[in-house]
C-alpha positions in Angstrom: 21.8 -0.9 27.6 21.8 -3.5 24.8 18.7 -5.2 26.2 16.9 -1.8 26.3 17.9 -1.1 22.7 16.4 -4.5 21.6 13.2 -3.7 23.4 13.0 -0.3 21.6 13.6 -2.0 18.2 10.9 -4.6 18.8 8.5 -1.9 19.9 9.2 0.1 16.8 8.6 -3.0 14.6 5.3 -3.8 16.5 4.0 -0.3 15.9 4.9 -0.5 12.2 3.1 -3.8 11.8 0.0 -2.4 13.6 0.1 0.6 11.2 0.4 -1.9 8.3 -2.6 -3.9 9.4 -4.7 -0.6 9.5 -3.5 0.4 6.1 -4.2 -3.1 4.7 -7.7 -3.1 6.2 -8.4 0.3 4.8 -7.5 -0.7 1.2 -9.7 -3.9 1.6 -12.7 -1.9 2.9 -12.2 0.9 0.3 -12.3 -1.4 -2.7 -15.2 -3.5 -1.4 -17.1 -0.3 -0.9 -16.9 0.1 -4.7 -17.3 -3.6 -5.6 -20.2 -4.3 -3.1 -21.8 -0.9 -3.4 -21.5 -0.3 0.4 -21.2 3.4 1.2 -20.9 2.7 4.9 -17.4 1.1 4.3 -16.2 4.4 2.7 -17.4 6.3 5.7 -15.5 4.0 8.1 -12.2 4.6 6.2 -12.6 8.4 6.3 -13.2 8.2 10.1 -10.2 5.9 10.8 -7.6 7.7 8.6 -6.4 9.9 11.5 -5.2 6.8 13.3 -2.8 5.9 10.5 -1.5 9.5 10.4 -0.9 9.5 14.2 1.0 6.2 13.9 3.2 7.7 11.2 4.2 10.6 13.5 4.7 8.3 16.4 7.0 6.0 14.4 8.9 9.0 13.0 9.5 10.2 16.6 10.7 6.7 17.7 13.1 6.5 14.7 14.6 9.9 15.5 15.1 8.9 19.2 16.9 5.7 18.2 19.2 7.6 15.8 19.9 10.3 18.4 20.5 8.1 21.4 22.4 5.1 19.9 25.4 4.6 17.8 23.9 2.1 15.4 26.0 -0.6 13.7 25.4 -1.2 10.0 22.7 -3.9 10.2 20.7 -2.0 12.9 21.1 1.3 11.0 19.8 -0.3 7.8 16.8 -1.7 9.8 15.9 1.7 11.3 16.3 3.6 8.0 14.1 0.9 6.2 11.5 1.3 8.9 11.4 5.0 8.4 10.8 4.6 4.6 8.3 1.8 5.1 6.4 4.0 7.6 6.1 6.6 4.8 4.8 4.1 2.3 2.2 2.7 4.7 0.9 6.2 5.3 0.6 6.7 1.5 -1.2 3.4 1.2 -3.7 4.8 3.8 -4.0 7.9 1.6 -4.8 5.8 -1.5 -7.5 3.9 0.5 -9.0 7.3 1.3 -8.9 8.3 -2.3 -10.7 5.1 -3.3 -13.3 5.6 -0.6 -14.0 9.1 -1.8 -14.4 7.8 -5.4 -16.7 5.1 -4.1 -19.0 7.7 -2.6 -19.2 9.5 -5.9 -19.6 6.2 -7.9 -22.4 5.0 -5.8 -24.6 8.0 -6.7 -24.9 6.6 -10.3 -25.8 3.3 -12.0 -23.0 0.8 -12.4 -21.2 1.2 -15.7 -20.4 -2.5 -16.2 -19.8 -5.8 -14.3 -16.6 -5.7 -12.4 -14.2 -8.3 -13.7 -10.6 -7.0 -13.7 -11.0 -4.6 -10.8 -11.5 -7.5 -8.2 -8.5 -9.3 -9.6 -6.4 -6.2 -9.4 -7.5 -5.5 -5.9 -6.7 -9.1 -4.8 -3.2 -8.8 -6.3 -2.5 -5.3 -4.7 -3.9 -6.4 -1.3 -1.8 -9.6 -1.4 1.3 -7.5 -2.2 0.7 -5.3 0.8 0.1 -8.3 3.1 3.2 -10.1 1.8 5.4 -7.1 2.0 4.6 -6.8 5.7 5.3 -10.6 6.2 8.6 -10.1 4.4 9.5 -7.4 6.9 8.7 -9.7 9.9 10.5 -12.7 8.4 13.3 -10.8 6.6 12.2 -13.0 3.7 14.1 -12.1 0.5 12.3 -14.7 -1.6 8.9 -13.3 -0.6 10.1 -9.7 -1.2 11.4 -10.4 -4.7 8.1 -12.1 -5.6 6.3 -8.8 -4.9 8.5 -7.0 -7.4 7.4 -9.4 -10.1 3.7 -9.0 -9.2 3.9 -5.3 -9.7 4.0 -5.8 -13.5 0.8 -7.9 -13.3 -1.0 -5.1 -11.5 0.2 -2.6 -14.1 -1.2 -4.9 -16.9 -4.6 -5.1 -15.2 -4.6 -1.3 -14.8 -4.0 -0.8 -18.5 -6.7 -3.3 -19.4 -9.2 -1.5 -17.1 -8.2 1.9 -18.6 -8.7 0.7 -22.2 -12.1 -0.9 -21.4 -13.5 2.1 -19.5 -12.3 4.5 -22.2 -14.2 2.5 -24.8 -17.4 2.7 -22.6 -16.8 6.5 -22.3 -16.5 7.0 -26.0 -19.6 4.9 -26.7 -21.9 6.5 -24.1 -21.5 10.0 -22.7 -23.9 9.1 -19.9 -21.3 6.9 -18.2 -18.4 9.3 -18.5 -18.5 10.4 -14.8 -18.7 6.9 -13.3 -16.1 5.5 -15.7 -13.7 8.2 -14.9 -14.0 7.6 -11.2 -13.4 3.9 -11.8 -10.2 4.8 -13.7 -9.2 6.8 -10.6 -9.9 3.7 -8.4 -7.7 1.6 -10.6 -4.9 4.2 -10.6 -5.0 4.3 -6.8 -4.9 0.5 -6.6 -1.8 0.6 -8.8 -0.2 3.1 -6.4 -1.0 0.8 -3.5 0.9 -1.9 -5.4 3.8 0.5 -6.0 4.1 1.3 -2.3 4.0 -2.4 -1.5 6.8 -2.8 -4.0 8.8 0.0 -2.3 8.4 -1.9 1.0 9.7 -5.1 -0.6 12.7 -3.2 -1.9 13.3 -1.9 1.6 13.3 -5.4 2.9 16.0 -6.4 0.4 18.0 -3.3 1.5 17.5 -4.1 5.1 18.7 -7.7 4.8 21.3 -7.5 2.2 22.3 -3.8 2.2 21.6 -3.9 -1.6 19.5 -1.0 -3.0 17.4 -2.4 -5.9 15.0 0.6 -6.3 16.2 1.4 -9.8 17.6 -1.9 -10.8 15.4 -3.4 -13.6 17.6 -6.5 -13.7 16.7 -7.3 -10.1 13.0 -6.9 -10.9 13.3 -9.5 -13.7 
C-alpha cells in the first residue's frame, strides 16, 4: 500500500510539473508575441489554453482521490494541499498568458508606441520566477523559494516604471492612447504572473517547513 501511495504522489508531482512547463511556455510565447510583433504566437497560446485547463481538473481529481483514500500524515498532507494550491496558481498563470496574447493581437494592429526597454526586463524576471518556483517545488529548495519573494518587489517596481512612462505618452499624444493602454494591461498581467510565482514559492515554504508566510512581510524582507 505504501509503495502504491508513493507512486500516486510522484505521478501527481509529474503532472503538476508538466502543467507548469505549459504555463511557463505560454507566458514566454505571449510576451514575445508583443515584443517581436509575432501574431502567430498569440494564436498558438489561445489554441493550447484548453490543455492547461484540462490538467488543472485532472490534478484536482487526483488530489481528491488521495485525500479520500489515504490517511495522510502531516508532511504528506502539507504536500498534497500545497500541490492543490499550486495547481490553481499555474492555471491562473495560463490565464494571464491568454490575456497577454489577446492584448498582443490588439497591439499589433497599430504602430509601436515606443521601443520596449523595461517590458523585456520585467518579462525576464517574471518568467524566471515561474521557472524557479517550479524548481523549488521539485527540490524542496527553501533558499530558492525565498529568493522569489524578494524578486516580486523588483517586478512591481518595473510595472510602476512602465505605467508612468506610458501614461506620459498617452497625455502627450492622443493617437497612442489605445496601444499604450494595452501595454499597461500587458505589464499588469506580467505582474500577476510574478504574483502567482510568489504564491507557489510561499507554498514550497509551507510544504517543507509547515510555516505559512503568505501574509508575513518580515519573511519577505
